[in-house]
C-alpha positions in Angstrom: 0.2 -0.3 -0.1 3.0 2.2 0.6 3.9 1.9 -2.5 1.0 2.2 -4.8 1.4 6.0 -1.7 4.4 7.2 -3.2 4.0 5.8 -6.6 0.7 7.3 -7.1 -0.1 10.1 -5.2 1.0 12.6 -8.5 -2.5 11.6 -10.5 -3.8 10.9 -6.4 -3.6 14.7 -6.4 -4.1 15.8 -9.3 -8.0 14.0 -8.2 -7.9 15.2 -5.0 -8.1 18.8 -6.6 -10.8 18.0 -9.1 -12.9 16.5 -6.0 -12.7 19.6 -3.8 -13.6 21.8 -6.9 -16.7 19.2 -7.9 -17.6 19.8 -3.8 -16.9 23.7 -4.0 -19.1 24.5 -7.1 -21.4 22.3 -6.4 -22.4 23.2 -2.8 -22.0 27.2 -4.0 -25.2 26.6 -6.4 -26.7 24.3 -3.5 -26.7 27.0 -1.2 -28.4 29.6 -4.0 -30.7 27.4 -5.5 -31.4 25.8 -2.0 -32.2 29.3 -0.7 -35.1 30.0 -2.9 -36.6 27.4 -2.2 -36.3 27.5 1.7 -38.7 30.7 0.8 -40.8 28.6 -0.9 -41.6 26.6 1.8 -41.6 29.3 3.9 -44.6 30.8 1.6 -47.7 31.8 1.8 -48.4 30.2 -1.7 -49.3 26.6 -2.1 -48.0 26.7 -5.1 -44.6 27.2 -4.3 -44.6 24.9 -0.8 -46.1 22.3 -2.6 -43.2 22.6 -5.5 -40.8 22.1 -2.6 -42.1 19.3 -0.9 -42.2 17.4 -4.0 -38.4 18.5 -5.1 -37.1 17.7 -1.7 -39.3 14.1 -1.4 -38.0 13.4 -4.6 -34.7 14.1 -4.5 -34.6 12.6 -1.1 -36.6 9.5 -1.7 -34.7 8.2 -4.7 -30.4 6.7 -4.6 -28.1 9.3 -5.4 -26.4 7.3 -8.1 -29.9 7.8 -9.7 -30.0 11.0 -9.8 -27.1 11.3 -11.6 -27.5 8.9 -13.9 -30.8 10.9 -15.1 -29.9 14.1 -13.9 -25.7 13.7 -16.3 -27.3 12.1 -19.6 -30.7 14.4 -19.2 -28.8 17.4 -19.0 -26.7 16.4 -21.8 -29.4 15.6 -23.9 -30.3 19.3 -23.5 -27.4 20.8 -23.5 -23.7 20.3 -24.1 -21.3 20.3 -20.9 -18.3 19.0 -20.2 -18.6 15.8 -17.5 -16.7 18.5 -15.0 -19.4 21.1 -15.0 -22.5 18.1 -15.3 -21.2 15.5 -12.5 -21.1 20.0 -10.7 -24.9 20.4 -11.1 -26.1 17.0 -10.8 -24.8 17.1 -7.5 -26.0 20.3 -7.0 -29.2 19.5 -7.2 -29.1 16.5 -4.9 -27.6 18.9 -2.7 -29.8 21.6 -2.6 -32.7 19.2 -1.1 -30.9 19.5 2.1 -29.4 22.4 1.8 -33.1 23.8 1.6 -33.7 21.9 4.3 -31.1 23.6 6.7 -32.3 26.9 5.5 -35.5 26.9 6.4 -34.6 26.1 9.6 -31.9 28.6 10.8 -34.3 31.1 9.5 -37.6 29.8 12.0 -34.8 29.7 14.0 -35.3 33.6 15.0 -37.3 34.9 16.7 -40.6 36.5 15.2 -40.3 39.4 18.1 -37.4 40.2 15.1 -39.1 40.8 12.7 -42.3 42.8 14.3 -39.6 45.1 15.4 -38.1 45.9 12.1 -41.7 46.4 10.3 -42.2 48.9 13.6 -38.8 50.7 12.1 -40.3 51.1 9.3 -38.6 48.4 6.7 -40.8 46.0 4.7 -41.1 42.6 5.0 -38.1 42.2 1.8 -35.6 44.2 3.7 -36.4 42.4 7.0 -35.2 39.7 5.9 -31.5 41.1 3.6 -30.8 42.6 6.9 -32.2 42.0 9.9 -33.2 38.2 9.7 -31.1 36.7 7.2 -27.7 37.5 8.7 -28.3 35.8 11.4 -29.9 32.7 10.1 -26.8 32.1 7.8 -24.9 31.9 11.7 -27.1 29.5 12.8 -26.6 27.7 9.4 -22.4 27.3 9.3 -22.5 24.1 11.5 -25.2 21.5 9.2 -24.4 23.7 6.1 -20.5 22.3 7.0 -21.7 19.2 7.7 -23.3 18.8 4.0 -20.0 20.5 2.4 -18.3 17.5 4.4 -21.3 14.7 3.0 -20.8 16.8 -0.5 -17.6 15.7 -0.8 -18.2 12.2 0.2 -20.6 11.2 -2.3 -18.7 13.3 -5.5 -16.8 9.8 -5.4 -19.9 8.9 -7.8 -19.4 11.2 -10.1 -16.6 8.8 -11.2 -19.4 6.4 -12.6 -19.7 9.2 -15.2 -16.2 9.4 -16.4 -15.4 11.9 -14.1 -11.3 11.2 -12.7 -11.7 12.6 -9.2 -10.6 10.7 -6.6 -12.7 7.6 -7.1 -12.4 7.5 -10.8 -8.7 7.9 -10.5 -9.2 4.6 -7.6 -10.6 2.5 -10.2 -7.7 3.7 -13.4 -4.9 2.8 -10.7 -6.4 -0.5 -9.3 -7.1 -1.5 -12.7 -3.6 -0.9 -14.1 -1.7 -2.2 -11.1 -3.8 -5.2 -10.0 -3.8 -4.5 -6.6 -7.3 -3.8 -5.8 -7.2 -4.0 -2.0 -4.4 -1.4 -1.8 -5.5 1.2 -4.1 -8.7 1.1 -2.7 -7.0 1.4 1.7 -4.9 4.5 -0.5 -7.4 6.4 -1.4 -9.6 5.1 1.5 -6.8 7.7 3.4 -7.3 10.3 0.9 -10.9 10.8 1.2 -10.1 10.6 5.5 -7.0 13.0 5.5 -9.6 15.4 3.9 -12.5 15.0 6.4 -10.8 14.7 8.5 -8.6 18.4 8.5 -12.5 19.7 6.8 -14.2 18.6 10.3 -11.3 20.5 12.2 -11.8 23.6 10.7 -15.1 22.9 11.2 -15.1 22.5 14.2 -12.4 25.9 14.6 -15.0 28.1 13.7 -17.3 26.1 15.8 -15.7 28.1 18.8 -14.9 31.0 17.3 -18.5 31.7 16.2 -19.6 31.0 20.4 -17.1 33.2 20.9 -17.6 36.1 19.3 -21.8 35.6 20.0 -20.9 35.2 23.6 -18.5 38.2 23.8 -21.6 39.8 22.1 -23.7 38.7 24.8 -22.0 40.6 27.5 
């Protein structure tokens, strides 16, 4: 296994960069559209609420690999995209359902009295949401969004099955070439473990810093 780690590290390092790019872009897009679906869930329009419920139920009720295949080939049949961007959009559509619920819960956790206070100061609903509610909701959403980032990082391995050479795709290619499947898969597992531990540590430090700021603000 050590031999594979040393001999294949240029391939795995390049694949690591692709994995991180896939995860980052898919979650950025997922956050943008997930916030829209969160507002749908919080709206008073039955059509928008039903649309959001249906979307979240379908995404949560079907396997990611099935969604990825349908979305990848569906997107490619309409618009010509590279494998990378097709994978990004497919993963983003999957993550949106979970991110929408994170944002919805964060927004609903803010005391309604703050909205009423903002309205009493002459702010309309949109302005109160933008200036008062969303900044606090985003802060509360950071820990679960960090967890979703880690989940998205591991889920990105499924993009290998539509031809992407990210970490898992690179491992499949290396294993086919060196005939050391077990050692190769253990090696790539160490790369994933390192990334997850690193981001878990950074997330923990961020949460401690936010708690410290919140405590200082309360004083």
